[in-house]
C-alpha positions as CSV (number, residue, x, y, z in Angstrom):
1,M,104.4,108.0,8.2
2,K,103.2,110.4,10.8
3,S,100.0,108.5,11.0
4,S,102.1,105.5,11.6
5,L,104.1,107.2,14.6
6,S,101.1,108.6,15.9
7,G,99.2,105.3,15.9
8,G,102.1,103.8,17.6
9,T,102.6,106.1,20.3
10,L,99.0,107.0,21.0
11,P,98.2,103.6,23.1
12,V,101.3,103.7,25.2
13,V,100.5,107.2,26.3
14,G,97.0,106.3,27.0
15,T,98.1,103.3,29.1
16,A,100.4,104.9,31.2
17,V,97.9,108.1,31.8
18,F,95.4,105.1,32.7
19,A,97.7,103.4,35.1
20,L,98.5,106.9,36.6
21,L,94.7,107.7,37.3
22,A,94.1,104.4,38.5
23,L,96.4,104.6,41.2
24,P,94.6,106.9,43.9
25,A,91.7,104.6,43.5
26,F,93.2,101.5,44.5
27,A,95.2,103.7,47.4
28,Q,91.4,104.9,48.6
29,N,90.0,101.2,48.7
30,A,92.9,99.9,51.1
31,P,91.1,99.5,54.4
32,P,92.4,101.3,57.5
33,P,93.9,99.9,60.6
34,S,91.3,98.3,62.5
35,P,91.2,99.6,66.4
36,V,92.1,96.8,68.8
37,G,91.7,96.9,72.6
38,V,95.3,96.1,74.1
39,V,96.6,95.6,77.4
40,E,100.2,95.7,78.2
41,M,102.1,92.3,79.7
42,H,103.8,92.0,82.7
43,Q,105.2,89.0,84.4
44,Q,104.0,88.7,88.0
45,A,104.0,86.0,91.0
46,V,100.6,83.7,90.3
47,P,99.7,81.3,93.2
48,R,100.4,77.7,92.1
49,T,96.6,75.9,91.8
50,I,95.3,72.6,90.9
51,T,91.7,72.0,90.5
52,V,90.3,69.1,91.6
53,P,86.8,67.2,92.7
54,G,86.0,67.0,96.2
55,R,83.4,65.5,98.9
56,A,82.5,67.0,102.3
57,I,82.6,64.7,105.2
58,A,81.4,65.2,108.8
59,A,84.4,65.9,111.2
60,E,82.7,64.0,113.6
61,E,79.5,61.7,113.3
62,T,78.4,59.2,116.2
63,L,75.0,57.2,116.4
64,V,73.4,57.8,119.8
65,R,72.8,54.4,121.6
66,P,71.5,53.1,124.4
67,R,73.8,51.5,127.4
68,V,71.1,49.8,129.3
69,N,67.7,48.0,128.6
70,G,64.2,49.5,128.8
71,I,61.3,51.3,127.4
72,I,62.0,55.0,126.1
73,T,59.7,56.8,128.5
74,R,60.9,60.6,127.2
75,I,62.5,62.4,124.4
76,L,64.3,65.1,125.8
77,Y,65.7,67.1,123.0
78,Q,64.4,68.9,119.6
79,A,65.8,67.5,116.5
80,G,67.4,69.9,113.9
81,R,69.1,72.4,116.8
82,P,72.7,72.5,117.6
83,I,73.6,70.2,120.9
84,T,76.3,70.1,123.0
85,A,78.1,67.2,124.7
86,G,76.4,65.8,127.6
87,T,72.8,67.1,126.9
88,P,70.4,64.6,127.9
89,M,68.3,63.3,124.8
90,F,66.3,60.4,125.7
91,E,64.8,59.0,129.2
92,I,64.7,55.1,129.5
93,E,62.3,54.0,132.8
94,P,64.6,54.1,135.5
95,A,62.7,52.2,138.2
96,V,64.6,48.7,137.8
97,Y,68.0,50.5,138.1
98,E,66.7,52.5,141.4
99,A,65.8,49.4,143.0
100,A,69.5,47.9,142.2
101,V,71.1,50.9,143.2
102,V,69.1,50.7,146.8
103,Q,70.0,46.6,147.0
104,A,73.5,47.3,145.9
105,Q,73.5,50.0,149.0
106,S,72.2,47.6,151.5
107,N,74.6,45.1,150.5
108,V,77.6,47.7,151.2
109,A,76.3,48.1,154.6
110,S,76.0,44.7,155.5
111,A,79.7,43.9,154.0
112,D,80.7,47.1,155.8
113,A,79.1,45.5,159.6
114,G,81.1,42.4,158.5
115,V,84.3,43.7,157.9
116,R,83.7,45.9,161.2
117,Q,83.0,42.5,163.4
118,A,85.9,40.6,162.0
119,Q,88.3,43.5,162.5
120,S,87.4,43.5,166.3
121,A,87.7,39.6,166.3
122,F,90.9,40.2,164.7
123,D,92.0,43.0,167.5
124,R,91.0,40.9,170.2
125,A,92.7,37.4,169.1
126,Q,95.8,39.9,168.9
127,R,95.7,41.1,172.4
128,L,94.7,37.6,174.0
129,V,97.9,35.9,172.0
130,G,99.4,33.5,175.2
131,S,96.5,34.3,177.4
132,G,93.9,32.0,176.2
133,T,94.3,32.5,172.9
134,T,96.6,30.8,170.2
135,Q,98.5,31.8,167.0
136,A,96.0,29.6,165.5
137,D,93.1,31.9,166.6
138,V,94.9,35.0,165.2
139,E,95.5,33.3,161.9
140,N,92.1,32.3,161.9
141,A,90.6,35.9,162.5
142,Q,93.1,37.2,160.1
143,A,91.4,35.0,157.6
144,T,88.1,36.1,158.3
145,L,88.9,39.5,158.1
146,D,90.5,39.3,154.6
147,Q,87.0,37.6,153.6
148,A,84.9,40.2,155.1
149,L,86.9,43.3,153.2
150,A,86.8,41.1,149.9
151,S,83.2,41.2,150.2
152,Y,82.8,44.7,151.0
153,A,85.2,45.3,147.9
154,V,82.6,43.1,145.7
155,A,79.6,45.1,147.6
156,E,81.2,48.6,146.6
157,S,81.7,47.6,142.7
158,T,78.1,46.5,142.4
159,L,77.1,49.5,144.0
160,T,79.4,51.5,141.4
161,L,77.9,49.5,138.5
162,A,74.2,50.0,139.7
163,Q,74.6,53.8,139.6
164,L,76.0,53.6,136.5
165,E,73.1,52.1,134.8
166,L,71.1,54.0,136.5
167,G,72.8,57.1,135.3
168,W,72.5,55.4,131.6
169,T,69.1,55.7,131.4
170,T,69.4,59.3,130.6
171,V,71.1,59.1,127.0
172,V,72.8,62.0,126.5
173,A,74.7,63.6,123.6
174,P,78.3,62.1,123.3
175,I,79.7,65.1,120.9
176,D,78.6,68.7,119.7
177,G,76.7,68.8,117.0
178,M,73.4,68.8,115.1
179,A,71.0,66.1,116.5
180,S,69.0,64.0,113.8
181,V,65.4,63.1,114.2
182,S,64.8,60.3,116.7
183,E,64.6,56.9,115.5
184,V,62.3,55.9,118.3
185,S,59.2,56.9,120.0
186,V,58.0,57.2,123.4
187,G,57.1,53.4,124.7
188,D,59.5,51.6,122.7
189,L,61.9,48.9,123.8
190,V,65.7,49.4,123.7
191,S,68.6,47.4,124.5
192,A,72.0,47.7,125.2
193,A,72.9,45.1,122.7
194,Q,70.9,46.3,119.9
195,A,72.6,47.6,116.5
196,S,70.6,50.5,115.6
197,G,71.0,53.9,117.1
198,L,68.4,56.0,118.7
199,A,69.4,59.2,116.8
200,T,72.6,60.6,114.9
201,V,74.6,63.6,116.1
202,T,77.1,65.5,113.4
203,T,79.3,67.9,113.8
204,L,79.3,70.4,111.3
205,D,81.2,73.2,112.0
206,P,84.0,73.0,111.3
207,I,83.5,70.4,108.6
208,E,86.1,68.2,106.5
209,V,86.3,67.8,102.7
210,D,88.2,65.4,100.8
211,L,89.8,66.3,97.7
212,Y,90.7,63.8,95.0
213,G,93.4,63.7,92.6
214,P,95.1,61.6,90.4
215,A,98.1,60.1,91.8
216,V,100.5,60.9,89.1
217,R,99.5,64.6,89.2
218,L,100.2,64.8,93.3
219,Q,103.4,63.2,92.5
220,Q,104.4,65.8,89.8
221,L,103.2,68.1,92.3
222,Q,105.2,67.3,95.3
223,S,108.1,67.1,92.9
224,Q,107.9,70.7,91.9
225,I,107.6,72.0,95.7
226,D,110.9,70.2,96.4
227,S,112.4,71.5,93.7
228,S,111.2,74.9,93.7
229,R,111.0,75.0,97.4
230,T,107.8,76.7,97.0
231,G,106.3,75.1,100.2
232,V,105.5,71.8,101.9
233,L,102.2,69.9,101.8
234,R,101.4,70.7,105.3
235,D,101.2,74.3,104.4
236,L,98.5,73.7,101.4
237,Q,95.4,75.8,101.6
238,A,92.3,75.3,99.5
239,T,88.8,77.0,98.2
240,L,86.3,75.4,97.2
241,T,83.0,76.4,94.5
242,L,79.9,74.7,95.5
243,E,77.5,72.6,93.2
244,D,75.8,76.3,92.2
245,G,79.2,77.8,91.1
246,R,79.5,80.1,94.1
247,A,82.7,80.2,95.9
248,Y,82.9,79.6,99.2
249,E,84.4,82.3,101.2
250,T,86.5,80.7,103.9
251,A,89.6,78.8,103.0
252,G,90.4,75.3,104.2
253,Q,93.4,74.2,106.0
254,F,95.3,71.0,105.1
255,V,94.7,68.2,107.8
256,A,96.2,65.1,106.1
257,P,97.0,63.2,103.0
258,G,95.7,60.1,101.9
259,F,98.0,57.1,101.9
260,S,96.3,54.8,99.1
261,V,95.5,55.1,95.9
262,S,92.0,54.1,94.6
263,T,92.1,51.0,92.7
264,T,89.4,51.8,90.3
265,T,90.1,55.7,89.6
266,G,93.8,56.0,90.4
267,T,93.2,59.2,92.5
268,I,94.1,59.8,96.2
269,E,92.4,61.9,98.6
270,T,93.5,64.8,100.8
271,R,91.8,66.1,103.7
272,F,90.9,69.8,104.4
273,S,89.0,71.5,107.1
274,F,86.9,74.2,106.5
275,E,84.9,76.4,109.1
276,N,81.3,76.0,108.4
277,P,79.3,78.3,110.9
278,D,76.1,79.0,108.1
279,F,76.0,75.1,107.5
280,L,76.6,75.9,104.0
281,L,78.5,72.6,103.5
282,L,77.1,69.5,104.2
283,P,78.1,66.1,104.5
284,G,78.1,64.1,101.5
285,M,77.9,67.4,98.9
286,F,80.1,67.4,95.7
287,V,82.3,70.5,95.6
288,R,85.1,71.9,93.4
289,G,88.8,72.2,95.2
290,Q,91.6,74.7,94.1
291,V,94.4,73.7,96.0
292,V,97.3,76.4,96.7
293,F,100.9,75.4,96.8
294,G,103.2,78.2,96.5
295,E,103.6,80.4,93.4
296,Q,105.1,80.9,89.8
297,Q,106.3,83.7,87.6
298,G,103.7,83.7,84.8
299,F,101.5,86.2,82.7
300,L,98.0,86.5,83.7
301,V,95.7,86.2,80.2
302,T,92.2,86.8,80.4
303,Q,90.6,83.8,78.9
304,T,88.6,85.4,76.3
305,A,91.9,86.6,75.0
306,A,93.0,83.6,74.2
307,T,91.7,80.2,71.8
308,R,92.6,76.4,72.0
309,D,92.3,74.6,69.2
310,R,91.1,70.7,68.9
311,Q,94.8,69.6,69.3
312,G,94.6,71.4,72.6
313,N,97.4,74.4,71.4
314,L,96.6,77.7,73.2
315,T,96.9,80.9,70.6
316,V,97.0,84.8,71.4
317,W,96.9,87.9,69.6
318,V,99.6,90.5,70.0
319,V,100.6,94.0,68.0
320,E,103.9,93.5,66.6
321,N,105.0,96.6,64.4
322,G,101.4,97.9,63.6
323,T,100.2,94.4,62.6
324,A,98.2,91.5,64.3
325,V,100.4,88.5,65.1
326,Q,99.3,85.3,66.2
327,R,101.4,83.7,68.9
328,A,101.2,80.0,70.6
329,V,101.8,80.1,74.0
330,T,101.9,77.6,77.0
331,D,99.7,77.8,80.1
332,A,100.4,76.4,83.4
333,G,96.8,76.4,84.7
334,V,94.3,79.0,85.3
335,W,94.0,82.0,88.3
336,Q,90.5,83.6,88.8
337,H,89.7,83.4,85.0
338,H,93.2,84.3,83.5
339,W,95.2,81.5,81.9
340,I,98.5,81.2,83.3
341,I,100.9,82.0,80.6
342,T,104.7,80.4,81.4
343,D,106.5,80.8,77.5
344,G,104.9,82.6,74.4
345,L,104.6,86.1,75.7
346,S,107.8,88.8,77.2
347,E,107.3,91.6,78.8
348,G,105.9,94.7,77.4
349,D,103.9,92.6,75.0
350,Q,100.6,94.0,73.6
351,L,98.1,91.6,74.1
352,I,95.0,92.1,71.8
353,V,92.0,91.3,74.1
354,D,89.0,93.1,72.3
355,G,88.2,92.9,68.4
356,T,90.0,89.9,67.5
357,T,87.1,88.1,66.0
358,M,88.2,89.4,62.3
359,L,91.6,89.6,62.6
360,A,93.8,88.1,60.2
361,P,97.6,87.5,60.6
362,G,99.6,90.6,59.3
363,A,96.6,92.8,59.2
364,A,97.3,96.4,60.3
365,V,95.8,97.5,63.7
366,T,95.5,100.4,65.9
367,P,96.1,99.7,69.3
368,V,93.8,101.2,71.9
369,P,94.8,100.8,75.3
370,V,91.7,99.1,77.9
371,T,91.5,97.7,81.2
372,I,89.6,94.4,82.5
373,D,87.8,94.5,85.5
374,D,87.1,91.7,88.1
375,A,83.7,90.8,86.0
376,G,85.7,90.6,82.8
377,L,84.2,93.4,81.1
378,I,86.3,95.7,78.9
379,H,86.8,99.8,79.5
380,D,88.4,102.3,77.7
381,A,92.0,103.1,79.8
382,S,91.6,106.6,79.1
383,A,87.8,106.7,80.2
384,P,87.5,108.5,83.5
385,A,86.8,106.1,86.7
386,G,83.2,105.5,86.9
387,G,82.6,106.2,83.2
388,N,80.7,104.6,80.7
């Protein structure tokens, strides 16, 4: 009987002892909470922006054309240099036009003499009316005077035209800008009716940029502006990113909206004007523009802390009760390398920005406050300023 009882109780006691001894071992194998860098979320006013492609357009560009016929005798400017309106650029042989001015001046002098003679005859006829001169003689003298005055007017206009043509033998810049390489050489024959120009003058400062956005998006933008009263189209400002990725320092001012939609791309253009003292922008250059049209409330989330899946859903990690929780959020675009989050986050949430690689939902974590600098680098918030 004893052996039976002892045989029945020993295995039970042994199992219980084994279980008790095993508990500390499992507890020792449980992973400790993972430290993660967190940033406390606070809602703030963020500029409303849209990013669209664009292309630089010369504010003014004109072909320099001859207004008279002749041989080019001198080229008076240097290509590639700034030039002001009225600066001489080409000289056309003036001899023919100088002779025309002299001839026109002679005709004016002759017509003036004819006017003085006709005026004297008319005055004399008026004085002698009734004493040897009839009224018919006065009327004839009046007609002769009128013809002389008309001839003088024709001679004066011919002289004016001759002087203008002589002046046009010096071809000047019509606008301020940069002068291109000459399209003609000394000795070339040019004419007032030719289709080609002698050179091109282009205004580069300021320069204008056409930004192209989908027409539907522009309608939505205008609807948001009207409903939120964040501004009007004439108050729009734009910034640019150049083709090499550099940010263009000067903001552009709104010039005019487009009034037609492209039948091939469905886009509408909006024109902005930019100061361009260093000529970084050149006509025809492609750029990327960011248009600012008021403000909106949202949370700024650094782009490295968010993940977008194949369906386009954006998610972030936050700390809740010491564990990592993944949340779906809604964005309203980007601002300076941050997502603008309008839904999915609350004031004071601890956003995980560092240590998200191996996170799993419900994992125990230890939040460590960090900061993010303008370059996107993460720093311990407790580290002294300038520390590594």
